[in-house]
Steps between C-alpha positions, in 0.01 A plus 500: 500500500513752219812709456549830326511481122838563342572847364548342157148355512357832618687699236364309197262784424716748307287799598522423872786645702633395839537786751695453824427733792840604636386562857369225726125448526288395795414137425165546677387714204224357284378580150375852574803626691745352250306656212526836679875450539525431126339837432683700767848348505551345156278749315329240282140388445436177697241399236757516218571126491858550615645296788592686818745330737529595866753362750485471876723705730732201554494415130389142560140539371350627174155607388414540133192699405343483153166582339340209313194610298246496784702537819837515669725198535735494798785252531672477838806301595 
């Protein structure tokens, strides 16, 4: 079982920022819908290399979206 990486491990890259979406996200969303939310709600480029964190309505689940050279990476816990 693989858990989410720690924020410290994810934040090693000095140029990368961690963005937290304030409103709850639908945890059924995949890469495409989360990337659209990054553009529409957060106002950032999903291909920027930054980390975008989304929480479930109850706050007990997280999804982290990031671009990694040739595709999106999505962590879910």
